[in-house]
Every structure is written in structure tokens, then in C-alpha cells.
N, C-alpha and C positions, 0 to 999 in steps of 0.2 A: 718570432722575428729571426732573421738570419744576420749574422755579422759578416760583412763582405770584406772588411779591411781593418787592420789593427796597426797602429803606430806606437812604438815605445821610444820615449825621449829620456835619455839619461842626462839629468841636469846636474850642474855644479853651481850652487848659489853662494856667492861670497857673503859672509855675515858681517855685520857692522861692528861687532866686538867678539872677543873670545868668551864663550860661555863655559863656566867651570862648575862641575858637580863633584861628588865624592868619587865618581867612577870614570869621568872623562873630561877632556877639553875639546871644544868645537870652535873652529873659526871659519868653517865653510860647511855647507850642507849639500851632500849629494843625495839625489832622490830620483825615482822613476815616475814618469807620467805616462799613463796608458790612454790612448785615444782610440775609441771604437766607432765604426761607421756601419750602419745597417743597410738593408736593401733599399730603404727609402731615402737614404742620404742623411738620416738623423745621426747626430754626433753626441757622444758622451765621453766624459773624462773621469779618470780615477788616478790615485797616487799610491805608490808603494813606499812606505815610510821607514823601511829598515835602515839601520846605520851600517857604515862600512865595517865596523868592528863589533864583536858580540858582547858589548858591555851592558846592554839593556836586555836583550833577549838573544838566543842562540842564532836566530835567523839573521844573516847579513845581506847587504844589498847585492853583492855578487851571487849569493845563493838564490835570492829572489829573481834576479835577472836570468840566471841560467835556467831555472825551472819554468819561468814564464815562456822564454823563447823556444825551449826544447819540448815542453809538455803541455802546459796549461793553454797557451794561446792557439797552438795548432789544433788542439781538441775543441776549443771554443769555435773556431772557424768551421769545423766539421759537423756542428750540431745546430738544430733549430732550438731556440730558447723562447719559451713562453713567458717566463718570469726570471729575473736575475737570481733569485734564491735557488733555482734549480741546479746551479753549478756546484753547490756545496757537497753533494754526495760523491762527486768524482774529483774534487780538488782536495789537497792534503792540508787541512786547516791546522793539524797538530804540528807538522814540521815547517810549513810555510804559511802561517796565518797572514803575514803582511802582503805577500804576493797574492794570496787568495782575496784579501780585502781590496787590493787595488783593482783586480778584475771585476769583482762584484760592484764596487763603487762606480766604476765606469759604466757598467751595464745599468745600474740603478739610475744614473744621471740620464742616460739615453732613454730608458724605459719610461721614466717620469716625464721627460720631454714629449715622448710619443703620446702619453696620456694627458698632456697639458696640465700636469700636476706638479706640485713641489715634492721634493724628496720626502718630507715628513708626512704629507698626505698619502704618499705611496706606501710608507712603511708603518706609520703610527696613525691610528684613527682617533685622535683626541685633540682637544684645543691646546694651542701652544702660545708662547709669548711673542709679541711683535718685536721686542728688543730684549737684550740680555745684558746683565752687568759684566763688564770685563774684569779679568783677574790677572795679576802680575806675578811672574816667576822671576826671582832674582837668584843668580848663581852664588857660588861660594866666594864671596868678596871680602876684602878687608873691611872691618866694621865701620870706619869713617865713610868709606865709599858706599857701603850698604845703606847707612842712614841718609846720606845725601840722595841716593837713588830713591829711597822711599819718599823723601820730601818732594822730589821732582815729580814722581808719579802720583802722589796725593794731589798736587796742584793740577794734574791732568784729569782728576776725577776717579782714579782707581781707588777702590776701597778695600779690596782683599789681596793679601800678599802671601806668596809661598816662598820660603827661603830654603835653598839647598844647604845642608849641614853635613858635618863629619864629626866623629867622636872627639877630636882634639879640642875643638873650640865651639861646637854647636850650641851648647848651653849658654856660654858666655855671650855669643852674638844674639841669641834669642832674648836673653835677659836684658841686654842693652836696648834692643828694639822695644820690648814690652815696657821698660821704664820710661822711654821717651814717648811711646804711643800706647797708653794703657787700654784704649778702647779699640785698637786696630784689629780688623779681621785677619788673623794670622795663623798660618800652618807651616809645618816644616817637612822637608823631604830628605831622608837620610840615604836613599838609594842603596839600601842593604849594607851600610857601612859599620854598623855596631855589632859586636859579638855578644854572645850571651853573658859573658863575664863583665860586660860593660853596662848591664841593665841598671846598676845604680846611677849612672849618668843619665839614662833615659828617665828614671824616676825623678831626677831633679827637674827635668823639663816639664814634668807633670804640674808644677806649681805655676806655670806661665799662662794657663788658660787658652791653649791652642785649640783651634777648630778640629784639628786632627794631626796625627803624626804618621807620615807616609813611609812605608817600607823601611822600618828601622833596622831589621835584623839581617845579618849575613846568612844565618842558618835558614835553609830553604825547606822548612817543614811547619805545618800548621799547628802542631802541638806546642812548639816553641812560642808561636804567636799567641796561642790560647793562654799559656802561662803568663806571658807578658801582659796581655790585655787584662787578666785578673788582677795584676798589680798596679794598673794605671787607671786613672779616671779619664785621661785624654783618650778619645777614640782613636784606635789604630785604623789606618787606611791602607788598603792593599792596592797595588798597581801591577807591577810586573810579575808578582806571584800568581796573579789570576790571568791565565791566558786562554782557558777553555771554560765552557759551562760546567764541566765536571770539576774543575778547580774551584769554582765558586761554590758549588754544592758541598764540596769537602770543607771549605772555609766556613760555611754556614754551619755545617754539622759540628765542627770543632769549636764554634764560637770564637774564631780566630781574629775577627775584626768587626768593626761597627760601620765602616765606610768603605766604599769601593770607587776607585777612579776608573772610568770607562774611556778607553781609547779605541777607536774603531779598527785601526790597523793592528794593534796588539792582539785583539780578540778574534780577528779573522773576518770582520765585516759587520755590516748593519744587521744581518740575519742573527748573528750571535749576540751583538750588542743589545738588540731588542729582547732576546731571551734572558740575558743577564739582568736587564732593567726590571723585567717582570719578576724574576726571582728575588731581586732586592726588595721590590714592593711587597711580595708575599711574605717575606721573612723580616720585614721592618729593618732592613739594612739601608743606610743612606747611600746614594750614588751621586756622582758629579762627573764632569766631562774634562778630560785632560787634553794635552796637545803634544806633538812630537817635534816641535820646531820645524814644521813642514811648510810647504808652499800653500798658497791660498786654496788650492784645489782640495786638499785634505782638510785644511783648517776650517773652510766654510761649511763643510759637512759637520764638523764638530760644533760650529755655531748653531746650526739647525738642531742638533741633538740637545744642545744646552738650552733650547727654547722649551723643552718639556717643563711643565710647571712645578714638578716636585723635585727638581735638582736641589741637592743639599746646600751647595755654595756656588758662587760664580766660578766658571771653569778657568782653566789655564789659557785664556783666550784674550789676546791683545791685538793692537793694530798691526797690519802687515809690515809697516815701516819700523816696528820694534826690532826685528832681526835682520831685515833685508832692505837694500836701497830701492829695489823694485820687485813687485810680485807679478805672477802670471795671470791673475784674475782681474777683471774689470766689472764693477768697481772694486777697488781694494777694500780690505777690512779696515774700518776706521772706528776707534773708540773715541767718542765725543762726549765729554763730561762723564766719562766712566761707562757709557752705554754703547753697545754695538747693535745696529739694526739688523734684523733677520731678513734676508732676501725673500721676496714674495713671488718671483718668477718661476717658470717651470724648471724641473730638475734641480740643480744646485742653486739656481736663481742668479747666477753670474755668468759672464762670458770669459773666454780664454783669449788673452792677447798673444796670438801666435808669433808675432814678431819678437816679443820678449821671451816667449818659450824657446824659440829657435836660437836666440842670442845666448841663452844659458845652456844650450844643449852641447854636450861633448861627445855623444854617440846617439845614433838614430837608426832604429830598425823598423822595417815595414814587412808585414805579413798580409798576404792577399788570398782570399778563398779560391780564386782562379788558379793559384799556384799549387794547390793541393793535388 
């Protein structure tokens, strides 16, 4: 297939509340949506989920946009593509995984639509779930507010909660939650906020029966995680420490974790996500599916991935209206009684509301093969 036209929409999506973690405060989400159109007029969409600041990974949204417009997308227009995964040898997944993933995801959506298949039928050849359990992520909130939020979301059917924590009060908050909800499916995400000398605080968390403890250490080496995991019964989960397949191989070699959070944008696309999932399966490492506070274009892709039957726990996937007043996909993602239905249509299985997309756009670029 040939890509005849590409549009890049730079969105600014106001959030319904300020989300706080140990590393950042977010009250709006900027993101890039890539629209590709082939020689038959078939359309596919992908999303670049980098943040404006490098608090999560080093790639920022301005970095992604620059490399897309100046390198990746002009190269894409000049090549015939037989399968979306063909782009990976000539794109820079190490430096720009989120830009790479955005292009790949748009091509996958288009390719699957051409094949009249869903994304999962195109990438994975195995039976999947028709619906998945939703999971709630709560920011670093004052404890009374935190408990009230858990009460509210339990009423909506959410059963699994992830809490953002920091060293100063993480144990206190988790202990309060566990005392009130002794049977709650609970995990914590420290976003690399604990130093090695604060390991005694992490060992206190060990008594709370968490599903896993995500990215606790500020030290970016697997040996430190190996030593920590040896001291904890709580499974360590890695997220931003695993950006490449080689990272995962090293983590497995060091026995640095028991769980991996998979986010398609972070790892460079479904091509690499699939490889990581197979590695996890081979080495008996649990995996589950994260989210990047992204628009529905990226989030629905994660809903599909979370439909694999051997996911460890419900993913960080909730209703579109959790973060934004309106989303760009139709139908929006809805968690009803704690369940999200997995779309069955071709490609992503949803349509893009271009009116909403354009209303959120602050910058728009068009690249055409005829202009090369």
C-alpha cells in the first residue's frame, strides 16, 4: 500500500481535574494525532502520547513532532508499505519510541481496515475477551479525598485501584486504604520517587498485600531492583524502566521484577509490545496494560491489548469521561458496572469524530505524496 496523505493534529485537551503524581502535575493534555490515507482512500489513526516535559521518559512532544514532520513522515510517503511493522528498521525506536508508535498505530488501523479485521486479529492470533474489567488510577491526593474517591468508584463497579504515592506519606495512605478496604485489589505507583536509603519505608508497604509496587526506585539500574525484590514479598512492577525489548531481557536476567506494565507508546508500538508479551510469557513474568492519560485513539488500542486472556490484572483503563469532557472517538470508552466492551469492528473498531478532533486542534500539518 502507498500512503498518499498524512495529517498531524496537535491537540490540547483540557482535563476535568488536576492529576498529581510524585513527578508531575497535569491539568491539560497535549497530544498528537496522526491520520494516514492510502491510495484507496482508506483512513487510519494513531496517537503520539509523549508529554511536554521529560518527567516520564526523555522523549517530549516537541521532540516527537519535530522528528515526525522532518524525517519519519516524509520517508513514509516515499515508500510502499506491505505491512505496518516494516517501518521499524528505519525508524528510531530507541530515541523516539512514542513518535514511532504513533505512526505504526495509524498504519495498523488502516491496514486492519483494509483486511476487514480487528487490530488484535491482525497482530495476535489467539482468542481474546469480549469485555475487560476497568481499573482506576488515583493521583497523589489528601487521604480523605482519596477514600471518598474510592467509595465513589466502587459504586460505579471499579474493583482494582492504583494509587500514586511518594515517600513522605505513601505508606500512611496505603495503610488507611487497606484498613478500610481489606479485600480491595490495590497497587501503588511511586514513579521512581524512593531512594535506596528509603528502602525501609518500602518494606513497611510489604505488609499491605498489594498486587504489585510499580517503579519504586529513583536509581535507574536493575541491580538495585534485584536487591529490592529479594527483600520484598510484594511483586515489583516495572513501567518506564522498560522501554525496549533489550531492557526487558536485562530485567529478566537480573530478576529485577515479577510484573511488567505494557504501554504501546512507551515501548515503540504493537510490534515491540507483542515481543515483550511473548518474553513475559516465556519467563513467567506477569504483564498488564497501562495508559498514558491519552485520547481514545490510543486508549482504545490498550483496551484491545487488555483483552488478552492472560493479563495479570485489569489495566489502567477507565471511561473516556474520567479525564476529559469529550473524547475524539465514537463510541467513547464507557465502563459500565466495572466492565468495558472491546470493539468488534475493523481496525480500532471505533470512528473518529473529526468535528471534536478539529475543535481541540491547536496546530495542523498536512503532508502529501504529490508534494515530494
